[in-house]
C-alpha positions, -999 to 999 in steps of 0.1 A, spaced: -295 -515 -468 -311 -487 -449 -288 -493 -420 -258 -492 -443 -270 -459 -458 -276 -444 -424 -242 -455 -412 -225 -440 -443 -245 -408 -439 -236 -405 -402 -199 -411 -410 -199 -384 -436 -215 -360 -412 -190 -368 -385 -161 -363 -409 -175 -330 -420 -180 -318 -384 -144 -329 -375 -131 -310 -405 -151 -279 -396 -138 -281 -360 -102 -285 -371 -106 -256 -396 -120 -233 -369 -92 -243 -346 -65 -235 -373 -83 -202 -382 -85 -190 -346 -49 -201 -339 -35 -183 -370 -56 -152 -365 -51 -150 -327 -32 -117 -330 -59 -101 -350 -88 -115 -329 -72 -106 -296 -81 -69 -295 -117 -77 -306 -121 -104 -279 -105 -82 -252 -129 -53 -262 -159 -77 -261 -148 -90 -227 -144 -55 -213 -177 -45 -228 -193 -75 -211 -179 -64 -177 -189 -27 -181 -224 -34 -196 -242 -38 -163 -230 -4 -152 -240 12 -185 -275 -3 -181 -277 11 -146 -267 46 -157 -290 45 -188 -322 29 -173 -320 36 -136 -306 71 -138 -327 78 -169 -300 89 -193 -315 87 -227 -283 85 -248 -263 53 -248 -231 71 -257 -235 95 -227 -242 64 -205 -210 48 -217 -190 79 -211 -204 84 -176 -197 47 -168 -161 49 -179 -156 82 -160 -170 65 -129 -147 35 -133 -117 58 -139 -126 78 -107 -128 46 -87 -94 34 -99 -78 68 -93 -93 70 -58 -82 35 -49 -47 43 -62 -43 75 -41 -58 56 -11 -34 28 -13 -3 48 -25 5 64 9 5 31 27 27 15 0 50 45 0 54 45 37 64 8 37 87 14 7 105 42 26 111 17 55 126 -9 32 149 14 13 173 19 42 174 -18 48 184 -25 12 209 4 12 226 -8 44 227 -43 31 244 -35 -2 268 -10 15 278 -36 41 289 -59 12 316 -33 4 328 -33 39 336 -70 36 374 -72 33 372 -105 13 348 -90 -13 368 -57 -15 401 -75 -20 386 -98 -47 371 -68 -66 403 -47 -64 424 -77 -75 403 -84 -105 402 -48 -116 440 -45 -113 446 -77 -133 422 -65 -160 440 -32 -165 474 -47 -163 467 -70 -192 447 -45 -212 462 -35 -246 456 2 -249 473 4 -283 448 -19 -298 420 2 -284 425 30 -310 430 6 -340 406 4 -370 398 -33 -362 387 -23 -327 365 4 -342 348 -21 -365 343 -45 -336 328 -17 -315 304 -7 -343 294 -43 -348 285 -45 -311 267 -12 -310 245 -15 -341 225 -46 -329 215 -29 -296 206 3 -316 183 -17 -340 170 -35 -310 161 -2 -294 143 9 -325 124 -24 -326 114 -19 -290 101 16 -297 81 2 -326 67 -25 -304 57 1 -278 39 22 -305 21 -9 -317 11 -17 -281 -3 18 -276 -22 15 -309 -36 -19 -298 -49 -4 -266 -66 23 -286 -82 -3 -309 -94 -23 -279 -110 9 -265 -127 15 -298 -140 -21 -299 -154 -17 -264 -172 15 -272 -187 2 -304 -198 -31 -288 -213 -13 -258 -232 11 -281 -250 -19 -298 -247 -46 -272 -283 -58 -272 -285 -58 -310 -252 -78 -313 -265 -104 -288 -297 -108 -308 -280 -111 -341 -255 -136 -327 -284 -160 -322 -296 -154 -357 -265 -169 -373 -277 -203 -362 -304 -222 -382 -339 -217 -369 -342 -251 -354 -311 -246 -333 -318 -211 -321 -336 -222 -289 -306 -244 -280 -282 -215 -288 -303 -191 -267 -304 -214 -237 -266 -220 -240 -260 -183 -242 -281 -178 -210 -262 -205 -191 -229 -191 -202 -238 -155 -191 -251 -168 -158 -220 -189 -152 -196 -160 -161 -215 -135 -140 -213 -158 -109 -176 -165 -116 -163 -130 -120 -184 -116 -91 -174 -144 -68 -138 -143 -78 -136 -106 -73 -150 -109 -38 -126 -138 -30 -96 -117 -43 -106 -88 -20 -109 -111 10 -77 -129 3 -58 -96 -2 -71 -82 31 -63 -114 50 -27 -115 36 -22 -78 45 -33 -86 81 -13 -118 83 20 -103 70 16 -72 92 12 -95 123 45 -114 116 63 -81 109 71 -87 72 84 -56 53 61 -42 26 33 -63 42 4 -42 27 20 -42 -8 27 -79 -7 -9 -86 5 -23 -65 -23 -1 -82 -49 -12 -117 -38 -48 -105 -38 -45 -93 -74 -28 -125 -85 -56 -145 -70 -79 -135 -99 -64 -165 -117 -66 -196 -95 -33 -206 -78 -14 -178 -96 -10 -161 -62 17 -185 -53 40 -164 -76 36 -136 -51 57 -155 -25 89 -149 -45 91 -112 -34 77 -122 0 106 -146 6 130 -119 -7 118 -93 18 119 -119 46 156 -126 38 164 -89 37 147 -82 70 165 -111 87 198 -98 74 192 -62 86 176 -70 120 196 -101 127 164 -120 133 159 -157 126 152 -162 89 137 -196 94 113 -182 120 102 -155 96 97 -181 68 78 -203 92 55 -173 99 49 -168 62 42 -205 57 17 -204 86 -1 -173 72 -3 -190 38 -16 -223 52 -42 -207 74 -55 -184 46 -55 -212 20 -74 -236 43 -99 -208 51 -103 -199 15 -108 -234 1 -129 -247 30 -151 -217 39 -148 -187 15 -149 -203 -19 -178 -227 -11 -198 -200 6 -194 -174 -22 -193 -196 -53 -216 -223 -40 -225 -252 -63 -240 -230 -91 -208 -222 -109 -202 -257 -121 -164 -251 -125 -140 -262 -98 -108 -243 -93 -89 -273 -107 -110 -273 -139 -106 -236 -143 -68 -238 -139 -67 -267 -164 -88 -248 -189 -66 -217 -186 -35 -238 -190 -47 -257 -221 -62 -228 -239 -32 -206 -230 -8 -230 -246 -30 -234 -277 -40 -198 -284 -17 -177 -262 -33 -147 -244 -64 -151 -265 -69 -185 -250 -68 -172 -215 -98 -150 -224 -119 -176 -242 -110 -205 -219 -138 -201 -194 -166 -194 -219 -156 -224 -241 -152 -247 -211 -186 -236 -197 -203 -243 -231 -185 -277 -234 -196 -288 -199 -231 -276 -204 -234 -294 -237 -219 -326 -221 -243 -325 -192 -274 -319 -213 -268 -339 -244 -245 -367 -233 -253 -375 -197 -289 -363 -199 -296 -382 -232 -311 -350 -246 -306 -339 -282 -305 -306 -299 -333 -317 -322 -355 -325 -292 -349 -290 -279 -358 -275 -313 -390 -296 -315 -401 -284 -281 -395 -249 -292 -416 -255 -324 -445 -270 -303 -446 -241 -280 
């Protein structure tokens, strides 16, 4: 009898937990647009918080608001300095590629076949064109019918732009407010759990913070190294816009395997260069492939294990899968919450499924201490 009651009680609890999980999923999915500015603001505050602490406690700035302002000004100065440092190099390479593109497109007009086809099509079009129908009322109605949708589309795009600017402003406000009370918000976040689960929540928060710190720091270093290596490799094989393409791939490397998209413009510039210089296109593409293969092998075999180590707990494949699944479920919001949620899920699985540990055991240890 007791076993039946216990089984019924466990079933009811399981159903309630599943219902709560499904309800939270539906709420987050339906409110993704509203939650997105807040989550982005919290994420940015999480990234800026160490700098704010350094300014406030190491430089002995008493006011938190002043520390936040100084930190943001420092970040802005670094970004502007990097921009003006990189801009001359990119501009110099862009100046070199413009004549190549100009000569290529102008050479198309010199092709007698293309010129004759264009002239023939234009002549046929105007010969068959009904100029009397052009000034009729029916034509005016047709023209207005075609012009009004683009006009309303333009107004819609302007409105979307204003909303985007407003959203950026809201994100900035969220970041400022969260940074001003970061410690209090973290402490109150633990208090939303029942007392017997707070130790578990605190440990989970610590593991999450440690994993995220290691990931973002390590990934930033990897991106810088990959960007520098691609700049060097593309420069060696003589690819146009080598520095710009290397920087682009380095930025895309923030998301695992996303840097492969950067090879679309790389191939384009390789084709343009081969057309202008008369070089062997396949030889240039082979050089690009060799650069990619060498850097990828070095990254996966040496750089990533050396920088990330075994402490992160998330392989690049798991990270990519997590970003893909959460991105499909929740859109851009999912890309932000993917890594924290995955880290929490893996930590919970390792401790309480594989390790045969329970949350109640953790709470009892906390009560005994």
